[in-house]
C-alpha positions as CSV (number, residue, x, y, z in Angstrom):
1,M,0.0,0.0,-0.1
2,S,1.0,3.6,-0.5
3,L,1.8,5.4,2.6
4,A,0.9,9.0,3.5
5,P,3.8,11.4,3.7
6,F,3.4,11.5,7.5
7,A,3.4,7.8,8.0
8,T,6.5,6.1,9.5
9,K,8.4,4.5,6.8
10,S,10.4,1.2,7.6
11,E,13.2,2.4,5.3
12,E,13.7,5.6,7.3
13,S,13.9,3.9,10.6
14,R,16.4,5.0,13.2
15,G,17.6,1.5,13.5
16,R,18.2,-0.9,16.5
17,L,20.3,-0.3,19.6
18,Y,22.3,-3.2,18.4
19,P,22.8,-3.0,14.7
20,E,21.6,-6.2,12.8
21,R,21.6,-7.0,9.1
22,E,18.1,-6.4,7.8
23,A,16.0,-9.4,6.5
24,P,15.6,-9.6,2.8
25,Y,11.8,-10.2,2.8
26,R,10.6,-8.5,5.9
27,T,10.6,-4.9,6.9
28,C,12.1,-3.9,10.3
29,F,8.6,-3.4,11.7
30,Q,7.4,-6.7,10.4
31,R,10.5,-8.3,12.2
32,D,9.5,-6.2,15.4
33,R,6.0,-7.6,15.2
34,D,7.3,-11.2,14.7
35,R,9.6,-10.9,17.6
36,I,6.9,-9.6,20.0
37,L,4.6,-12.6,18.8
38,H,7.4,-15.2,19.6
39,S,8.2,-13.7,23.1
40,E,7.5,-15.5,26.2
41,A,5.8,-12.4,27.7
42,F,3.3,-12.3,24.8
43,R,2.4,-16.0,25.4
44,R,1.9,-15.4,29.0
45,L,-0.9,-12.8,28.1
46,E,-3.1,-15.8,27.5
47,S,-3.6,-16.4,31.3
48,K,-3.5,-12.9,32.4
49,T,-6.7,-11.0,33.5
50,Q,-8.4,-8.5,31.3
51,V,-11.4,-7.9,33.6
52,F,-12.3,-11.4,34.7
53,I,-9.7,-13.8,36.1
54,Y,-8.8,-16.3,33.5
55,H,-10.8,-19.3,34.8
56,E,-14.1,-17.4,35.1
57,G,-15.1,-18.4,31.7
58,S,-13.4,-19.6,28.5
59,S,-15.3,-17.2,26.2
60,L,-14.2,-14.0,28.0
61,R,-11.3,-11.8,27.2
62,T,-7.9,-12.2,28.5
63,R,-5.0,-9.9,27.9
64,L,-3.9,-11.9,24.9
65,T,-7.3,-11.7,23.2
66,H,-7.7,-8.1,24.0
67,S,-4.2,-7.5,22.5
68,L,-5.3,-9.3,19.4
69,E,-8.5,-7.3,19.1
70,V,-6.5,-4.0,19.6
71,S,-4.2,-5.1,16.9
72,Q,-7.0,-5.7,14.4
73,I,-8.5,-2.4,15.1
74,T,-5.1,-0.7,14.7
75,R,-4.3,-2.4,11.4
76,S,-7.8,-1.3,10.0
77,L,-7.3,2.4,11.1
78,C,-3.8,2.5,9.7
79,R,-5.0,1.3,6.5
80,M,-7.8,3.8,6.5
81,L,-5.4,6.7,7.2
82,N,-2.5,5.2,4.9
83,L,-0.3,4.9,8.0
84,N,2.2,1.8,8.4
85,P,0.1,-1.1,9.6
86,D,3.0,-3.2,10.4
87,L,4.3,-0.7,13.0
88,G,0.9,-0.2,14.3
89,E,0.4,-3.9,14.6
90,A,3.6,-4.3,16.5
91,L,2.8,-1.6,19.0
92,A,-0.8,-3.0,19.6
93,L,0.6,-6.5,20.1
94,A,3.2,-5.1,22.6
95,H,1.2,-2.4,24.6
96,D,0.1,-4.8,27.5
97,L,3.2,-7.2,27.8
98,G,4.1,-5.5,31.1
99,H,0.9,-6.3,32.9
100,T,1.0,-8.1,36.0
101,P,-1.3,-11.1,36.9
102,F,-4.9,-10.1,37.9
103,G,-4.8,-6.9,35.7
104,H,-4.9,-3.4,37.2
105,A,-5.5,-4.9,40.6
106,G,-2.1,-6.9,40.5
107,E,-0.5,-3.6,39.4
108,M,-1.8,-1.5,42.3
109,A,-0.7,-4.1,44.7
110,L,2.7,-4.5,43.2
111,N,3.0,-0.7,43.0
112,E,2.2,-0.6,46.7
113,C,4.8,-3.2,47.6
114,M,7.3,-1.2,45.7
115,K,6.5,2.1,47.0
116,D,9.7,2.4,48.9
117,Y,11.7,1.3,45.8
118,G,10.6,3.4,43.0
119,G,7.1,1.9,42.5
120,F,5.9,-0.3,39.5
121,D,4.4,0.8,36.3
122,H,3.1,-1.7,33.8
123,N,4.1,0.6,30.8
124,A,7.7,0.8,32.0
125,H,7.7,-2.8,32.6
126,S,6.7,-3.5,29.0
127,L,9.9,-1.6,28.0
128,K,12.0,-3.6,30.4
129,I,10.6,-6.9,29.0
130,V,11.6,-6.1,25.5
131,T,14.9,-4.5,26.2
132,K,16.2,-6.6,29.0
133,L,14.0,-9.5,30.5
134,E,13.4,-11.5,27.3
135,Q,16.5,-13.3,26.9
136,R,16.5,-15.3,23.7
137,Y,19.4,-13.9,21.5
138,P,23.1,-14.5,22.0
139,R,24.3,-10.9,21.4
140,F,21.9,-8.9,23.7
141,D,19.3,-9.0,26.4
142,G,15.7,-8.1,25.2
143,I,14.4,-8.5,21.6
144,N,16.3,-5.5,20.2
145,L,13.2,-3.7,18.5
146,S,13.4,-0.7,16.3
147,W,13.7,2.7,17.7
148,E,10.1,3.6,16.3
149,T,8.5,0.7,18.1
150,L,10.2,1.3,21.5
151,E,9.2,5.0,21.3
152,G,5.7,4.2,20.5
153,L,5.5,1.6,23.2
154,V,6.7,4.1,25.9
155,K,4.9,7.2,24.7
156,H,1.6,5.8,23.1
157,N,-0.3,7.8,25.6
158,G,1.7,11.0,24.9
159,P,4.9,12.8,26.2
160,L,6.2,11.4,29.5
161,T,8.2,14.6,30.4
162,G,7.4,18.4,30.6
163,E,5.5,20.6,32.7
164,G,2.9,18.8,35.0
165,K,4.3,15.3,34.3
166,P,5.1,12.9,37.1
167,P,8.4,11.6,37.7
168,L,9.6,8.9,35.1
169,P,9.6,5.3,36.3
170,F,13.1,4.0,37.1
171,D,13.1,1.4,34.1
172,I,12.5,4.3,31.5
173,I,15.1,6.4,33.2
174,E,17.6,3.4,33.1
175,Y,16.9,2.7,29.5
176,S,17.1,6.4,28.3
177,E,20.7,6.4,29.3
178,K,21.3,4.0,26.5
179,Q,18.8,5.4,23.9
180,D,17.1,8.7,23.6
181,L,13.3,8.0,23.0
182,E,12.7,11.7,22.9
183,L,10.2,11.4,25.9
184,D,9.2,15.2,25.6
185,T,7.2,14.6,22.3
186,F,4.2,12.9,21.0
187,P,5.0,9.4,19.2
188,G,4.4,8.9,15.6
189,A,0.7,8.5,14.2
190,E,0.8,4.7,14.4
191,A,1.5,4.8,18.2
192,Q,-1.3,7.3,18.6
193,V,-3.6,5.0,16.6
194,A,-2.8,2.1,18.8
195,S,-3.8,4.0,21.8
196,L,-7.2,4.9,20.7
197,A,-7.6,1.4,19.3
198,D,-7.0,0.2,22.9
199,D,-9.8,2.6,24.1
200,I,-12.1,1.3,21.4
201,A,-11.4,-2.4,22.1
202,Y,-11.7,-2.4,26.0
203,S,-14.7,0.0,26.2
204,N,-16.8,-2.2,23.7
205,H,-15.4,-5.6,24.6
206,D,-15.8,-5.1,28.5
207,T,-19.4,-4.2,27.7
208,D,-19.8,-7.5,25.6
209,D,-18.3,-9.5,28.4
210,G,-20.4,-7.7,31.2
211,L,-23.6,-8.7,29.1
212,K,-22.2,-12.2,28.8
213,T,-21.7,-12.7,32.4
214,G,-24.8,-10.9,33.5
215,L,-22.8,-8.3,35.6
216,V,-24.8,-5.6,33.6
217,T,-28.1,-5.9,31.8
218,V,-29.3,-4.4,28.5
219,E,-32.1,-2.6,30.6
220,Q,-29.2,-0.9,32.7
221,L,-27.3,-0.1,29.4
222,L,-30.2,1.6,27.8
223,T,-29.4,4.6,30.2
224,V,-26.2,5.1,28.1
225,P,-27.3,7.1,24.9
226,F,-24.6,5.5,22.7
227,F,-25.7,1.9,23.4
228,E,-29.5,2.9,23.5
229,R,-29.3,4.5,20.1
230,H,-27.5,1.5,18.4
231,Y,-29.6,-1.1,20.3
232,T,-32.8,0.5,19.4
233,R,-32.0,0.6,15.7
234,V,-30.8,-3.1,15.8
235,R,-34.0,-4.1,17.6
236,S,-36.0,-2.1,14.9
237,E,-34.3,-3.9,12.0
238,Y,-34.4,-7.3,13.7
239,P,-37.4,-7.3,16.0
240,D,-37.5,-11.1,16.4
241,V,-33.7,-11.8,16.7
242,E,-32.6,-13.6,19.9
243,S,-31.1,-11.2,22.7
244,K,-27.5,-12.4,22.4
245,R,-27.4,-11.7,18.7
246,A,-29.0,-8.2,19.2
247,E,-26.4,-7.4,21.9
248,A,-23.5,-8.8,19.7
249,E,-24.8,-6.7,16.8
250,T,-25.1,-3.6,19.0
251,V,-21.6,-3.8,20.2
252,R,-20.4,-4.5,16.7
253,R,-22.0,-1.1,15.5
254,M,-20.7,0.7,18.4
255,I,-17.0,-0.5,17.6
256,N,-17.6,0.5,13.8
257,D,-18.9,4.0,14.7
258,M,-15.9,4.7,16.7
259,I,-13.5,3.4,14.1
260,L,-15.2,5.7,11.6
261,D,-15.1,8.6,13.8
262,V,-11.4,8.2,14.5
263,A,-10.7,8.0,10.8
264,E,-12.8,11.0,9.7
265,T,-11.5,13.2,12.6
266,S,-7.9,12.2,12.3
267,K,-7.8,12.7,8.4
268,K,-9.0,16.3,9.0
269,A,-6.6,16.9,11.8
270,L,-3.6,15.4,9.8
271,T,-4.4,17.7,6.8
272,E,-4.9,20.9,9.0
273,S,-1.5,20.3,10.8
274,G,0.3,20.4,7.5
275,A,2.4,17.4,8.6
276,Q,4.7,16.2,5.7
277,S,6.7,13.5,7.7
278,A,6.7,11.3,10.8
279,A,9.0,13.9,12.4
280,D,6.3,16.6,11.8
281,V,3.7,14.6,13.7
282,R,6.2,14.2,16.6
283,A,6.9,17.9,16.6
284,C,3.4,19.0,16.2
285,G,2.8,19.4,20.1
286,R,-0.5,17.8,20.3
287,P,-2.3,14.4,19.1
288,L,-3.3,14.2,15.5
289,I,-5.1,11.0,15.9
290,L,-8.2,11.6,17.8
291,F,-12.1,11.2,18.4
292,S,-14.3,14.1,17.8
293,E,-15.7,16.1,20.6
294,E,-19.1,14.3,20.2
295,M,-17.7,10.9,20.2
296,K,-15.5,11.7,23.2
297,T,-18.7,12.6,25.1
298,E,-20.3,9.4,23.9
299,I,-17.3,7.2,25.1
300,Q,-17.1,9.0,28.4
301,S,-20.8,8.2,29.0
302,L,-20.1,4.6,28.4
303,K,-17.1,4.6,30.7
304,D,-18.9,6.4,33.4
305,F,-21.4,3.6,33.3
306,L,-19.0,0.8,33.2
307,F,-16.9,2.1,36.2
308,P,-19.5,1.8,39.0
309,N,-21.8,-0.9,37.4
310,M,-19.1,-3.3,36.1
311,Y,-15.6,-2.6,37.1
312,R,-16.8,-2.0,40.7
313,H,-19.4,-4.8,40.7
314,Y,-19.2,-6.7,44.0
315,K,-18.0,-9.8,42.2
316,I,-15.4,-8.0,40.4
317,N,-14.4,-6.4,43.8
318,R,-13.9,-10.0,45.1
319,M,-11.8,-11.1,42.4
320,T,-9.7,-7.8,42.7
321,S,-9.4,-8.3,46.5
322,K,-8.1,-11.9,46.0
323,G,-5.7,-10.8,43.2
324,K,-4.3,-7.9,45.4
325,R,-3.8,-10.2,48.3
326,I,-2.0,-12.8,46.4
327,V,0.3,-10.4,44.8
328,R,1.1,-8.8,48.1
329,D,1.7,-12.1,49.9
330,L,3.9,-13.4,47.2
331,F,6.1,-10.3,47.0
332,S,6.5,-10.0,50.8
333,L,7.5,-13.6,51.3
334,L,9.8,-13.9,48.3
335,F,11.5,-10.5,49.3
336,A,12.0,-11.9,52.9
337,E,12.9,-15.4,52.0
338,I,14.8,-15.4,48.7
339,N,16.0,-19.0,49.3
340,I,12.5,-20.3,48.0
341,L,12.8,-18.6,44.6
342,P,13.8,-20.8,41.5
343,P,17.5,-21.3,41.5
344,D,18.3,-18.8,38.6
345,W,16.2,-16.1,40.4
346,Q,17.6,-17.0,43.8
347,A,21.2,-16.5,42.3
348,K,20.4,-13.0,41.1
349,A,18.9,-12.1,44.6
350,K,21.7,-13.3,46.6
351,A,24.1,-11.1,44.5
352,C,22.3,-8.0,45.7
353,A,24.4,-6.3,48.5
354,D,22.7,-5.7,51.8
355,T,22.6,-2.1,51.4
356,H,19.9,0.5,50.6
357,D,20.7,0.2,46.8
358,G,21.0,-3.5,47.0
359,R,17.6,-3.8,48.6
360,K,16.0,-1.6,45.9
361,K,17.8,-3.9,43.2
362,K,16.6,-7.0,45.0
363,A,12.9,-5.4,45.3
364,R,12.9,-4.8,41.5
365,L,14.0,-8.4,40.8
366,I,11.2,-9.6,43.0
367,A,8.8,-7.3,41.3
368,D,10.0,-8.7,37.8
369,F,9.5,-12.3,39.0
370,V,5.9,-11.6,40.3
371,A,4.8,-9.4,37.4
372,G,5.9,-12.4,35.1
373,L,3.5,-14.8,36.6
374,T,0.2,-15.5,35.0
375,D,-3.1,-15.6,37.0
376,A,-2.8,-19.4,37.0
377,S,0.8,-19.7,38.2
378,A,0.3,-16.9,40.9
379,I,-2.6,-18.8,42.2
380,E,-0.6,-22.0,42.1
381,L,2.6,-20.6,43.8
382,H,0.5,-18.9,46.4
383,T,-1.3,-22.1,47.1
384,R,2.0,-24.0,47.5
385,L,3.7,-21.5,49.7
386,F,0.8,-20.6,51.9
387,D,-1.2,-23.8,52.3
388,P,0.5,-26.2,54.5
389,Q,-1.4,-29.1,53.3
390,V,-0.4,-28.7,49.8
391,R,2.9,-30.4,48.8
392,I,5.7,-28.1,47.7
């Protein structure tokens, strides 16, 4: 496909931290995508929470299926806007690699455990995974992604430095000493697309999962104008269709509506910006991939409904409570008793000096271990370590 002037071109990539010979039949961004797909961290997303703990239902979203859905939406939008779909896909597939078990609940718990050691941030941990923790290559740690992929992974929600911004997470500071990701600018257009695709995917698919599980009902959702409008039209066109088909068609139309809105609004913004290169997009000082003001209002009304009615539903609260408790217990015990870690992790922990800096290093190591667990492996390890009747 012919890319727009402001798209990120693979032949203009700033390259990799560790130079490599390029592949004859794949662009650098296609190789990035493939490396992400083959990573251990990506496979672990299969058993990591989106909203529901992995064993709550086989048809409900996990971090893996969510990432695939974000990828599909990102590719569609990139093609509609003549952006680079390979870079967009790589960013979409990588955006949740750093999530802990039990979703945001696990992240909050791990951040609390790490409050004296620099905290924990899943976005920074995604960067650490692809630049350090994945160890599959003989020449370097990480998977040596292109500059543009790393930049988009870190900055897909916008600049990280500047007035009013919180302190940078340790892992981003540490990596920035090796490679400048220009943290004070917006990322390329493809990263901005992946960010909005994430919004589109989780808002609608969480609605879908909420309906499937019965945590929310159609009657409740009819108070949300965006849902009500689409559902009423579906029922008007298909008055006799069964409820689950009507609900699925409604969600499908909501997704389509959001995608078309982003495409139309962004085309106008990109044209008005005068951007003639990916560098112009970064230097613009504002996002150029965006929803219309009307759609922002629609989406916010949906989120305002989902937060109290689904994300804070008492059943979700119970899962959240259990997940936090498991993460806290594991971190505390493993930090205090490193001799129960697996041998390779135990050796790294023993190498940490008994000083303030050494304890910080050990805490980050334990956080890496806990964050790398899936829901299933965290539950199993917690059971083995805390239930005296279970064999080690």
